MIBA-735032 format. One line per field, with one value per residue (C-alpha): residue in three letters; z, y, x; residue number from 1. Coordinates in steps of 0.1 Angstrom, whole numbers, plus 5000, padded with zeros to 4 digits. Each point is the difference from the previous one (the first is absolute). Layout:
residu	c(ALA  ...)
w	c(Z  ...)
v	c(Y  ...)
u	c(X  ...)
num	c(NUM  ...)
***
This chain:
residu	c(MET  ASP  ALA  SER  LEU  GLU  LYS  ILE  ALA  ASP  PRO  THR  LEU  ALA  GLU  MET  GLY  LYS  ASN  LEU  LYS  GLU  ALA  MET  LYS  MET  LEU  GLU  ASP  SER  GLN  ARG  ARG  THR  GLU  ASP  GLU  ASN  GLY  LYS  LYS  SER  SER  GLY  ASP  ILE  PRO  GLY  PRO  LEU  GLN  GLY  SER  GLY  GLN  ASP  MET  VAL  SER  LEU  LEU  GLN  LEU  VAL  GLN  ASN  LEU  MET  HIS  GLY  ASP  GLU  ASP  GLU  GLU  PRO  GLN  SER  ALA  ARG  ILE  GLN  ASN  ILE  GLY  GLU  GLN  GLY  HIS  ILE  ALA  LEU  LEU  GLY  HIS  SER  LEU  GLY  ALA  TYR  ILE  SER  THR  LEU  ASP  LYS  GLU  LYS  LEU  ARG  LYS  LEU  THR  THR  ARG  ILE  LEU  SER  ASP  THR  THR  LEU  TRP  LEU  CYS  ARG  ILE  PHE  ARG  TYR  GLU  ASN  GLY  CYS  ALA  TYR  PHE  HIS  GLU  GLU  GLU  ARG  GLU  GLY  LEU  ALA  LYS  ILE  CYS  ARG  LEU  ALA  ILE  HIS  SER  ARG  TYR  GLU  ASP  PHE  VAL  VAL  ASP  GLY  PHE  ASN  VAL  LEU  TYR  ASN  LYS  LYS  PRO  VAL  ILE  TYR  LEU  SER  ALA  ALA  ALA  ARG  PRO  GLY  LEU  GLY  GLN  TYR  LEU  CYS  ASN  GLN  LEU  GLY  LEU  PRO  PHE  PRO  CYS  LEU  CYS  ARG  VAL  PRO  CYS  ASN  THR  MET  PHE  GLY  SER  GLN  HIS  GLN  MET  ASP  VAL  ALA  PHE  LEU  GLU  LYS  LEU  ILE  LYS  ASP  ASP  ILE  GLU  ARG  GLY  LYS  LEU  PRO  LEU  LEU  LEU  VAL  ALA  ASN  ALA  GLY  THR  ALA  ALA  VAL  GLY  HIS  THR  ASP  LYS  ILE  GLY  ARG  LEU  LYS  GLU  LEU  CYS  GLU  GLN  TYR  GLY  MET  TRP  LEU  HIS  VAL  GLU  GLY  VAL  ASN  LEU  ALA  THR  LEU  ALA  LEU  GLY  TYR  VAL  SER  SER  SER  VAL  LEU  ALA  ALA  THR  LYS  CYS  ASP  SER  MET  THR  LEU  THR  PRO  GLY  PRO  TRP  LEU  GLY  LEU  PRO  ALA  VAL  PRO  ALA  VAL  THR  LEU  TYR  LYS  HIS  ASP  ASP  PRO  ALA  LEU  THR  LEU  VAL  ALA  GLY  LEU  THR  SER  ASN  LYS  PRO  ALA  ASP  LYS  LEU  ARG  ALA  LEU  PRO  LEU  TRP  LEU  SER  LEU  GLN  TYR  LEU  GLY  LEU  ASP  GLY  ILE  VAL  GLU  ARG  ILE  LYS  HIS  ALA  CYS  GLN  LEU  SER  GLN  ARG  LEU  GLN  GLU  GLY  LEU  LYS  LYS  VAL  ASN  HIS  ILE  LYS  ILE  LEU  VAL  GLU  ASP  GLU  LEU  SER  SER  PRO  VAL  VAL  VAL  PHE  ARG  PHE  PHE  GLN  GLU  LEU  PRO  GLY  SER  ASP  PRO  VAL  PRO  ARG  ALA  VAL  SER  MET  PRO  SER  ALA  ALA  PRO  SER  ALA  VAL  GLY  ARG  GLU  ARG  HIS  CYS  CYS  ASP  ALA  LEU  ASN  ARG  TRP  LEU  GLY  GLU  GLN  LEU  ARG  GLN  LEU  VAL  PRO  THR  SER  GLY  LEU  THR  VAL  MET  ASP  LEU  GLU  VAL  GLU  GLY  VAL  CYS  ILE  ARG  PHE  SER  PRO  LEU  MET  THR  ALA  ALA  VAL  LEU  GLY  THR  ARG  GLY  GLU  ASP  VAL  ASP  GLN  LEU  VAL  ALA  CYS  ALA  GLN  SER  LYS  LEU  PRO  VAL  LEU  THR  CYS  THR  LEU  GLN  LEU  ARG  GLU  GLU  PHE  LYS  GLN  GLU  VAL  THR  ALA  THR  ALA  GLY  LEU  LEU  HIS  VAL  ASP  ASP  PRO  ASN  TRP  PRO  GLY  ILE  GLY  VAL  VAL  ARG  TYR  GLU  HIS  ALA  ASN  ASP  ASP  LYS  SER  SER  LEU  LYS  LEU  ASP  PRO  GLU  GLY  GLU  LYS  ILE  HIS  ALA  ALA  LEU  LEU  LYS  LYS  LEU  ASN  GLU  LEU  GLU  SER  ASP  LEU  THR  PHE  LYS  MET  GLY  PRO  GLU  TYR  LYS  SER  MET  LYS  SER  CYS  ILE  TYR  ILE  GLY  MET  ALA  SER  ASP  ASP  VAL  ASP  ILE  SER  GLU  LEU  VAL  GLU  THR  ILE  ALA  VAL  THR  ALA  ARG  GLU  ILE  GLU  GLU  ASN  SER  ARG  LEU  LEU  GLU  ASN  MET  THR  GLU  VAL  VAL  ARG  LYS  GLY  ILE  GLN  GLU  ALA  GLN  VAL  GLN  LEU  GLN  LYS  ALA  ASN  GLU  GLU  ARG  LEU  LEU  GLU  GLU  GLY  VAL  LEU  ARG  GLN  ILE  PRO  VAL  VAL  GLY  SER  VAL  LEU  ASN  TRP  PHE  SER  PRO  VAL  GLN  ALA  SER  GLN  LYS  GLY  ARG  THR  PHE  ASN  LEU  THR  ALA  GLY  SER  LEU  GLU  SER  THR  GLU  HIS  THR  TYR  VAL  TYR  LYS  VAL  GLN  GLY  THR  GLY  VAL  THR  PRO  PRO  GLN  THR  PRO  THR  GLY  THR  ARG  THR  LYS  GLN  ARG  LEU  PRO  GLY  GLN  LYS  PRO  PHE  ARG  ARG  SER  LEU  ARG  GLY  SER  ASP  ALA  LEU  SER  GLU  THR  SER  SER  VAL  SER  HIS  SER  GLU  ASP  LEU  GLU  LYS  ALA  GLU  GLN  LEU  SER  GLY  ALA  PRO  GLU  PRO  ASP  THR  PRO  GLU  PRO  GLY  GLY  PRO  GLU  PRO  PRO  PRO  SER  THR  ARG  ALA  PRO  GLN  ASP  ALA  GLU  GLN  THR  GLY  ALA  LEU  ARG  SER  GLY  ALA  GLN  ARG  PRO  GLU  ASP  ASN  ARG  PRO  GLN  VAL  GLU  GLU  PRO  GLU  SER  LEU  ARG)
w	c(2105  5028  5013  4966  4996  5032  4984  4973  5006  4983  5025  4972  4980  5030  5009  4965  4999  5033  4990  4967  5018  5024  4973  4978  5030  5008  4965  4995  5034  4991  4984  5035  5014  5017  4984  5025  4988  4964  5009  5012  4967  4980  5019  4991  4962  5001  4989  5026  5007  5006  5038  5014  5027  4977  5005  5011  4979  5015  4992  4964  4996  5015  4974  4971  5014  5001  4964  4988  5017  5005  4972  5007  5016  4971  4974  5013  4967  4998  5000  5034  5009  4996  5022  4979  5023  5011  4965  4994  5031  4985  4968  5020  5021  4968  4994  5036  4996  4967  5018  5027  4976  4980  5030  4998  4986  4963  4998  5023  4982  4966  5010  5017  4971  4974  5020  5003  4963  4988  5023  4991  4963  5001  5020  4977  4968  5013  5014  4967  4977  4985  4999  4999  5004  5016  5022  5003  5031  4996  5019  4969  4980  4966  5009  4992  4965  4994  5010  4976  4972  5007  4999  4967  4985  5011  4986  4966  4996  5005  4995  5023  5028  4977  4976  5023  4984  4966  4995  5009  4976  4971  5008  5024  5025  5003  5032  4995  5026  5001  4999  5032  5018  5032  4995  4999  4995  4966  5011  5031  4978  4976  5029  5017  4968  4984  4969  4979  5000  4963  5014  5016  4980  5014  4987  4998  5015  4983  4983  4982  5016  5036  5030  4994  5027  4983  4977  4963  4990  4962  5002  5021  4974  4973  5022  5004  4963  4993  5026  4985  4965  5014  5014  5036  5025  5018  5035  5027  5004  5033  5003  5027  5021  5015  4987  5025  4992  4996  5006  4966  4987  4966  4978  5015  4981  4966  5011  5010  4966  4984  5023  4992  4963  5000  5028  5026  5038  5015  5035  5018  5029  5016  5030  4984  5004  5037  4988  4989  5036  4999  4988  4972  4976  4968  4968  4992  5033  5000  4968  5020  5015  4965  4999  5003  5032  5022  5029  5032  5028  5030  5025  4991  4991  5035  5020  5008  5006  4988  4980  4966  4966  4982  4963  4990  4968  4981  4986  4997  5000  5035  4987  4980  5030  5021  4975  4997  5038  5006  5022  5025  5020  5028  5031  5007  4966  5008  5034  4982  4999  5038  5009  4973  5011  5036  4989  4976  5028  5024  4977  4985  4967  5012  5014  4968  4978  5024  4999  4962  4998  5024  4978  4969  5019  5010  4963  4991  5029  4988  4964  5011  5021  4973  4974  5020  5000  4971  4981  5010  4972  5009  4979  5007  4976  5016  5024  5015  5009  4997  5033  4989  4997  4982  4999  4992  5001  4966  4987  4965  4975  4985  4971  5006  5007  5037  4996  5002  4966  4989  4969  5001  4981  4970  5015  5029  4995  5010  5024  5017  5004  5013  5025  5012  5004  5020  5022  5007  5008  5026  5016  5001  5016  5026  5005  5004  5027  5019  5000  5011  5030  5009  4997  5006  5003  4964  4985  4970  4975  4975  4966  4966  4970  4965  4985  5029  5020  5038  5016  5035  5006  5027  5002  5032  4991  5005  5030  5018  5019  5012  5008  5013  4975  5008  4983  5021  4987  4965  5008  5016  4969  4978  5023  5000  4962  4998  5024  4980  4967  5006  5005  4969  4977  5014  4996  4965  4990  5014  4984  4965  5015  5021  4970  4980  5029  5005  4963  4999  5030  4995  5019  5006  4981  5000  5004  4986  5025  4991  5033  5022  5010  5012  4983  4983  5003  4995  4999  5004  4975  5016  4981  5000  4991  4972  4982  4979  5029  5019  5029  5035  5005  5035  4997  4987  5028  5026  4985  4998  5036  5012  4978  5014  5035  4992  4983  5030  5024  4982  5017  4969  4992  4973  5007  4985  4996  4984  4979  4969  4966  4979  4978  5016  5032  5004  5029  4996  5021  5000  5008  5014  4997  5002  5022  4993  4972  4999  4985  4976  4989  5036  5006  4970  5007  5036  4988  4975  5023  5029  4979  4985  5034  5012  4970  5004  5037  4994  4974  5023  5027  4976  4988  5036  5010  4972  5010  5037  4991  4979  5026  5028  4978  4993  5037  5010  4975  5012  5037  4993  4982  5029  5024  4980  5000  5038  5005  4978  5019  5035  4992  5006  5036  5011  4988  5024  5031  5028  4982  4983  5034  5014  4969  5001  5037  4994  4966  4994  4964  4991  4974  4987  4998  4964  4985  4971  4997  4971  4987  4987  4982  4981  4998  5010  5028  5023  5029  5036  5010  4997  5023  5027  4999  5000  5017  4973  4973  4964  4985  4965  4972  5005  4983  4972  5007  4990  4967  5002  4975  4977  5012  5036  5011  5029  5020  5024  5036  5002  4963  4990  4972  4963  5006  4976  5013  5016  4985  4984  5013  5015  5027  5021  5026  5009  5034  4987  4967  5015  5018  4969  4979  5025  4999  4963  5000  5025  4980  4969  5019  5013  4966  4984  5028  4994  5016  5036  4992  4970  5008  4982  4977  5003  5034  5025  5026  5032  5005  5022  5025  5010  5009  5034  5000  5008  4974  4974  5009  4998  4967  4985  5011  4985  4967  4997  5008  4973  4973  5007  5005  4990  5031  5023  5034  5030  5009  4964  4997  5029  4986  4966  5017  5018  4968)
v	c(7925  4994  5036  5015  4981  5015  5035  4991  5017  4974  4970  4976  5008  4995  4968  4988  5007  4983  4969  4997  5002  4973  4978  5002  4994  4968  4987  5008  4984  4968  4985  4999  4977  4967  4966  4992  5030  4990  4966  5016  5019  4970  4995  5036  4993  4978  5020  5002  5017  5038  5006  5016  5021  5015  5004  5029  5016  4980  4967  5011  5011  4967  4982  5019  4993  4963  5000  5019  4978  4967  4982  5011  4968  4979  5024  5016  5015  5021  5037  5015  5035  5025  5029  5028  5028  5031  5012  4968  5007  5034  4984  4975  5028  5016  4971  5003  5038  4995  4980  5026  5030  4984  5005  5038  5022  5004  5036  4993  4967  5017  5027  4975  4975  5028  5013  4965  4992  5034  5000  4964  5007  5032  4983  4970  5021  5022  4972  4980  5030  4996  5036  5008  4964  4983  4969  4968  4978  4962  4968  4978  5012  4993  5017  5034  4990  4985  5033  5018  4977  5009  5037  4995  4982  5028  5026  4984  4987  5030  4979  4972  5012  4998  4971  4979  4972  5004  5029  4976  4974  5023  5012  4976  5016  4987  5000  4995  4982  4991  4964  5008  5012  4984  4965  5001  5037  4998  4973  5021  5031  4980  4985  5034  5019  4972  5000  4970  4988  5011  5036  4993  5003  4988  5020  4979  5012  5009  4971  5016  5034  5013  4981  4968  5010  5033  5005  5001  5035  4994  4968  5018  5027  4973  4984  5033  5006  4965  5004  5034  4984  4973  5025  4997  5028  5001  5009  4997  4990  4986  5008  4987  5021  4970  4967  4974  4976  5019  5036  5014  5032  5004  5030  5021  5032  4983  4982  5033  5014  4970  5004  5037  4992  4974  5015  4972  5001  4992  4983  4993  4976  4985  5000  5025  5028  5002  5016  5031  5011  5002  5028  4981  4982  4982  5016  4969  5000  5038  4998  4983  5034  5009  4969  5001  4978  4980  4975  5003  4975  5020  4972  4976  5029  5016  4969  5010  4972  5002  5032  5003  5003  5033  5008  5035  5013  5032  5007  5032  4985  4992  4984  4973  4993  4996  4976  4980  4996  5020  5025  4994  5020  4974  5011  4964  4998  5032  4986  4974  5027  5004  4974  5014  5036  4992  4980  5027  5026  4976  4993  5035  5008  4993  4966  4990  5010  4983  4966  5000  5011  4973  4973  5013  5001  4964  4991  5019  4983  4966  5008  5011  4968  4976  5016  4986  4964  4977  4981  5024  5018  5032  5009  5037  5026  5031  4994  5035  5002  4965  4991  4964  4975  4968  4975  4964  4975  4989  4978  5005  4972  4995  5024  5017  5035  5007  5022  4981  4997  4997  4981  4972  5005  4977  4987  4984  4972  5009  4970  5011  5036  4988  4976  5029  5022  4975  4992  5037  5005  4973  5014  5035  4988  4982  5032  5022  4977  4998  5038  5005  4977  5015  5036  5001  5038  5004  4993  4981  4984  4972  5004  4983  5024  4989  5010  5000  4971  4997  5032  5015  5034  5026  5028  5020  5025  4973  4982  5021  5023  4970  4976  5026  4992  5017  5004  4973  4976  5008  4993  4967  4991  5006  4980  4971  5000  5000  4971  4979  5005  4972  4976  5011  4999  4966  4985  5013  4986  4966  4995  4991  4977  4983  4994  4985  4977  4988  4994  4979  4979  4969  4998  5038  5024  5038  5019  5035  5021  5037  5011  4983  5023  4972  4980  4978  4972  4963  4969  4964  4976  4967  4967  5002  5037  5008  5029  5008  5003  5033  4985  4995  4972  4984  4979  5030  5021  4975  4999  5038  5004  4976  5018  5034  4986  4986  5033  5021  4977  5009  5035  5018  5037  4992  4999  4971  5000  4975  5011  4992  5004  5031  4992  4965  4982  4980  5006  5018  5012  5038  5011  5035  5029  4994  5024  4985  4981  4966  4969  4992  4967  4987  5013  4983  4968  5000  5005  4972  4975  5007  4997  4968  4985  5010  4983  4969  4998  5003  4972  4979  5005  4990  4969  4991  5002  4976  4976  5001  4993  4969  4989  5001  4979  4975  4998  4993  4972  4984  5004  4983  4972  4995  5000  4972  4980  5004  4987  4969  4994  5003  4978  5004  4988  5028  5024  4987  5023  4975  4972  5023  5014  4964  4990  5032  4993  4964  5007  5037  5011  5016  5025  5028  5036  5008  5035  5022  5032  5024  5015  5035  5003  4967  5000  4963  4978  4982  4975  5011  4967  5014  5029  4978  4974  5024  5029  5023  5019  4996  5030  4995  5022  5035  5026  5021  5036  5028  5015  5036  5026  4994  5031  5007  5034  5007  5029  5022  5002  5022  5001  4997  4978  5012  5025  5002  4997  5031  4995  5032  5019  5035  4989  4986  5025  5006  4983  4969  4995  4978  4977  4997  4991  4974  4985  4999  4981  4976  4994  4993  4976  4982  4997  4989  4975  4963  4980  4989  4963  4998  4996  5022  4980  5003  5016  4996  4973  4996  4967  4975  4997  5037  4997  4990  4968  5018  5027  4973  4982  5032  5010  4966  5000  5034  4991  4967  5018  5026  4975  4975  5018  4968  4981  4996  5008  5001  5036  5010  4978  5015  5036  4985  4982  5032  5019)
u	c(5829  4975  5006  4995  4967  4987  5003  4975  4967  4978  4999  4990  5031  5022  4984  5003  5037  5005  4980  5019  5033  4991  4985  5031  5023  4980  5001  5037  5010  4981  5031  5017  4973  5011  4994  4972  4980  5006  4986  4968  4995  4989  4968  4988  5002  4969  4969  4974  4966  4998  5001  4969  5018  5026  5038  5022  5027  5028  4983  4994  5036  5011  4978  5015  5035  4993  4987  5030  5027  4982  5017  5036  5010  4988  5014  5032  5008  4968  5003  4993  4988  5027  5010  4984  5012  4982  4994  4981  4979  4991  4988  4979  4986  4987  4976  4987  4996  4982  4973  4997  5000  4971  4977  5003  4972  5000  5013  5030  5007  4999  5025  5023  5001  5005  5029  5016  4995  5014  5030  5010  4996  5020  5029  5002  5000  5028  5021  4998  5002  4965  4986  4963  4989  4971  5002  4980  5006  4993  5008  5008  5030  4983  4968  5013  5009  4966  4984  5024  4989  4963  5010  5017  4970  4977  5023  5005  4964  4977  4968  5011  4977  4970  5007  5023  5019  4984  5025  5029  4987  5002  5035  5018  5024  5035  5021  5038  5020  5037  5011  5019  4969  4987  4985  4962  4997  4983  4975  4991  4993  4978  4980  4995  4991  4979  5022  5009  5036  5006  4999  5034  5032  5033  5030  5032  5033  5032  5018  5029  5008  4996  4987  4981  4976  4989  4971  5009  4989  5003  4979  4974  4996  4995  4973  4982  5000  4987  4971  4990  4998  4978  4975  5011  5006  5034  4988  5027  5036  5014  5038  5024  5023  5016  4987  4986  5029  5033  4990  5008  4983  4984  5009  4972  5009  4997  4968  4985  5006  4983  4970  4996  5003  4972  4979  5006  5001  5034  5000  5033  5006  5031  5023  5024  4973  5012  5032  4981  5002  5038  5022  5016  4976  5008  4986  4979  4982  4997  4980  4973  4990  4985  4977  4962  5000  5022  4996  5020  5004  5013  4992  5029  5023  4997  4992  4965  4974  4964  5007  4981  5016  4996  4993  5008  4984  4992  4966  4979  4964  4988  4969  5019  5022  4969  4984  5033  5001  5032  4981  4972  4976  5000  5021  5010  5018  5019  5011  5021  5027  5000  5027  5023  4992  5012  5030  5013  4998  5017  5030  5003  5016  5035  4990  4983  5029  5025  4982  4999  5036  5011  4984  5018  5033  4995  4996  5032  5019  4989  5010  5035  5004  4989  5023  5029  4986  5009  4974  4972  4982  4981  4970  4996  4987  5016  5028  4997  4963  4984  4983  4996  5030  4996  5029  5007  5028  5014  5028  5012  5004  5035  5002  4967  4989  4999  4969  4967  4985  4964  5010  5026  5032  5006  5033  4981  4975  4964  4999  5031  4988  4966  5017  5022  4969  4981  5030  5007  4963  5000  5032  4986  4968  5021  5022  4969  4985  5033  5004  4964  5006  5034  4989  4962  4999  5012  4966  5013  4977  5008  4984  5001  5006  4993  5034  5025  4985  4997  5013  5001  4984  5008  4974  5005  4973  4974  5016  5026  4977  4979  5028  5024  5028  5033  5034  5015  4973  5011  5037  4990  4980  5031  5022  4975  4998  5037  5003  4975  5019  5026  4971  4983  5030  5012  4966  4997  5034  4993  4966  5013  5027  4973  4978  5029  5010  4964  4995  5032  4991  4979  4967  4997  4978  5005  4968  4999  4980  5001  4986  5026  5029  5024  5026  4974  4974  5007  4979  5011  4985  4995  4994  4962  4998  4976  5017  4970  4976  4995  4980  5012  5026  4997  5031  5020  4987  5012  5035  5002  4988  5027  5025  4991  5005  5034  5011  4989  5019  5033  4999  5013  4995  4975  4963  4979  4963  4975  4971  4980  5017  4993  4969  4998  4990  5032  5023  5033  5029  5005  5035  5003  5024  5038  5019  5034  5018  4982  5014  4972  5014  5001  4965  4985  5018  4988  4964  5002  5018  4977  4968  5013  5007  4966  4984  5021  4992  4963  5002  5020  4974  4972  5019  5009  4963  4991  5028  4991  4963  5010  5025  4973  4976  5028  5009  4964  4998  5033  4990  4966  5018  5024  4971  4984  5033  5002  4965  5008  5033  4984  4970  4963  5000  5022  4973  4974  5000  5003  5017  5025  5011  5006  5020  5021  5007  5012  5016  5008  5004  5034  4986  5023  4988  4994  4993  5007  5020  4998  5033  4992  5033  4997  4962  4998  4986  5024  4996  5005  5015  5035  4990  4986  5028  5030  4983  5015  4981  5014  5017  4986  5012  5013  4977  5016  5010  4977  5012  5013  5011  5029  5017  5009  5012  5023  4986  5019  4989  4969  4995  4964  4987  5000  5028  5028  5036  5014  5035  5012  4970  5002  4977  5029  5012  5036  4996  4983  5018  5027  4975  4978  5031  5010  4965  5000  5034  4987  4969  5021  5023  4970  4984  5033  5010  4996  4971  5008  4991  5024  5038  5024  5021  5037  4998  5029  4995  5021  5017  4981  5029  4996  4964  4985  4980  4968  5006  5007  4968  4979  5016  4994  4964  4994  5017  4981  4968  5007  5011  4972  4967  4981  5013  4970  5016  4977  5007  4992  4970  4981  4999  4989  4971  4990  5000)
num	c(1  2  3  4  5  6  7  8  9  10  11  12  13  14  15  16  17  18  19  20  21  22  23  24  25  26  27  28  29  30  31  32  33  34  35  36  37  38  39  40  41  42  43  44  45  46  47  48  49  50  51  52  53  54  55  56  57  58  59  60  61  62  63  64  65  66  67  68  69  70  71  72  73  74  75  76  77  78  79  80  81  82  83  84  85  86  87  88  89  90  91  92  93  94  95  96  97  98  99  100  101  102  103  104  105  106  107  108  109  110  111  112  113  114  115  116  117  118  119  120  121  122  123  124  125  126  127  128  129  130  131  132  133  134  135  136  137  138  139  140  141  142  143  144  145  146  147  148  149  150  151  152  153  154  155  156  157  158  159  160  161  162  163  164  165  166  167  168  169  170  171  172  173  174  175  176  177  178  179  180  181  182  183  184  185  186  187  188  189  190  191  192  193  194  195  196  197  198  199  200  201  202  203  204  205  206  207  208  209  210  211  212  213  214  215  216  217  218  219  220  221  222  223  224  225  226  227  228  229  230  231  232  233  234  235  236  237  238  239  240  241  242  243  244  245  246  247  248  249  250  251  252  253  254  255  256  257  258  259  260  261  262  263  264  265  266  267  268  269  270  271  272  273  274  275  276  277  278  279  280  281  282  283  284  285  286  287  288  289  290  291  292  293  294  295  296  297  298  299  300  301  302  303  304  305  306  307  308  309  310  311  312  313  314  315  316  317  318  319  320  321  322  323  324  325  326  327  328  329  330  331  332  333  334  335  336  337  338  339  340  341  342  343  344  345  346  347  348  349  350  351  352  353  354  355  356  357  358  359  360  361  362  363  364  365  366  367  368  369  370  371  372  373  374  375  376  377  378  379  380  381  382  383  384  385  386  387  388  389  390  391  392  393  394  395  396  397  398  399  400  401  402  403  404  405  406  407  408  409  410  411  412  413  414  415  416  417  418  419  420  421  422  423  424  425  426  427  428  429  430  431  432  433  434  435  436  437  438  439  440  441  442  443  444  445  446  447  448  449  450  451  452  453  454  455  456  457  458  459  460  461  462  463  464  465  466  467  468  469  470  471  472  473  474  475  476  477  478  479  480  481  482  483  484  485  486  487  488  489  490  491  492  493  494  495  496  497  498  499  500  501  502  503  504  505  506  507  508  509  510  511  512  513  514  515  516  517  518  519  520  521  522  523  524  525  526  527  528  529  530  531  532  533  534  535  536  537  538  539  540  541  542  543  544  545  546  547  548  549  550  551  552  553  554  555  556  557  558  559  560  561  562  563  564  565  566  567  568  569  570  571  572  573  574  575  576  577  578  579  580  581  582  583  584  585  586  587  588  589  590  591  592  593  594  595  596  597  598  599  600  601  602  603  604  605  606  607  608  609  610  611  612  613  614  615  616  617  618  619  620  621  622  623  624  625  626  627  628  629  630  631  632  633  634  635  636  637  638  639  640  641  642  643  644  645  646  647  648  649  650  651  652  653  654  655  656  657  658  659  660  661  662  663  664  665  666  667  668  669  670  671  672  673  674  675  676  677  678  679  680  681  682  683  684  685  686  687  688  689  690  691  692  693  694  695  696  697  698  699  700  701  702  703  704  705  706  707  708  709  710  711  712  713  714  715  716  717  718  719  720  721  722  723  724  725  726  727  728  729  730  731  732  733  734  735  736  737  738  739  740  741  742  743  744  745  746  747  748  749  750  751  752  753  754  755  756  757  758  759  760  761  762  763  764  765  766  767  768  769  770  771  772  773  774  775  776  777  778  779  780  781  782  783  784  785  786  787)
***
């Protein structure tokens, strides 16, 4: 490319292309910087005074690089600059050329801008089958529609230029928008046009027949007739060729007939307009070529950065288009088309069609792959030509219709249907986030629809050219979705069982959190828990924190988290997704027993603290009393310093060492005289064992907690089935064998004459030790004291 730049006669253009190439290379290579260089970036983010000597281009580019990538260490999930390719460099070069061209003399500038504008308009009209149209280039996508509304007002109100809004007051205009239109579009139009919100009319979508994301044509005609009877003027209708949510197309042919009947302006927008460049176009999208105006977004479709959107329209009066702002005499406004003019020539007609065709093929490939996956519902209007794929995970209720319904069936209770809807929404939200992390080049988005609920959208026309999505990425997406289905189905099946087990367990409360995708949420109700209060519970928070620590120490496949309760501030335990068959009864019992032990230990610690405090006070009183008795026994003379020493030398006092020891088990004070005399510490009372669950489960070696038994399961392989069976038999024998300290009645005993004397003595000692555990033998007493 450097050799080709040298052939350019204009040295400024050659230098501009060279500088742009070096600048883009520096910015794109910034991701390969070392950690030391990343550490130096933070100091440059602090604003400072403007330097008097100025900076060179390399320093300025380094500053821009630091500002672009300075927060990547703190936010690793943030979007970084993408490799836009050479076609992106051409588009960026157009902005630099626009600034350079604006310095030409007026005559050359006029000729050049007119050529750029006319060429770009002609190419776009021919590519997207919009003959004899004009083009308006704008940065904001909605700006073109606002200009079209101004043109429609000037066309329908002839005296608007003279009388202004007084004309609109006498006969208010009405702009009709679909209920499936982009959010905020109506408010934007009213703000730009200075119209009140009653000038907007939202047309509902179909409810009985057809797609539930298409405009209801019959209802629209009824609204138009009602507005005419009230003295209003139907001005403009905005139709969708691919809604912002699911990519469905309105019945544009029928809408065009209504607009011609009532003298309305028809404007069409949507992602499906890109398919007009292909050889095969659906009839609903092809009808958009007969509309009065349409808005195109070639930047995302072709992967071109900083390329303006285009609004194509048809109008014969250039004076009105000039007043409406669709045309301009300023060369700078005409130069907006320069980046697109360069990019279209670089890609060529074949390159443009190939990119749009590739995006549609990706959609078809994903549809074919998802059809083979169970429990995945695809919401596609036209399976042959829809470039947008919307899908969701669903699980049917027993005896219900597998198709998602807008109205619940009478056979199913409304609460059950609503609970199923919230549960599936949470699972679909989790599935969408997982697929986005596993396949980042897919460009998936998670959205919440009014009827279907949470769905996952794949729109390659808006993302494939930028992210570089390939067919292999779509196959990986299908494989990842299929691998997550066992987790989703298993979790959904265990949620109801978990709720029943928690409800039947004393001390546990099931929390219904519709936004949690796991097995469920549970809260332990301690003795001092105020059920009517929604405030933060410090004691409950301590218990749940300790419970969370105990559960995580079990090293099971489940994930446990602690957080505030839904619509409350109390702490709860959130149990995550289940990837295998989980023993819910064991899980709930473990949670209940562990939480109860934590609460009892905390109470025991509080009671012990009080007992120790009282014991220390009592010991101080007794020691003070013993000290007074010792003074009375020794006499007053022994307390005098010199005399006391002489008396102690002639007649020593044989005083015993007295002290107090506090028995934590019994909670009582005892004298230390026995300890000092016999040099042995008393054993005291053996503490009781910590209570455990009523059920104990024998696990196989390597089996994780909360797993059901593998007997009869297909998970056993041919090489390991024998060993697992032997382990199961050994576990059953161990569980069914008698206790080692209990002699088996009626067992055969060898005669005493056949035993060796040492064997007889050892056997007798073992038998006596097993039958008389209360006998305080020395070798048994020492471990008890250590315990």
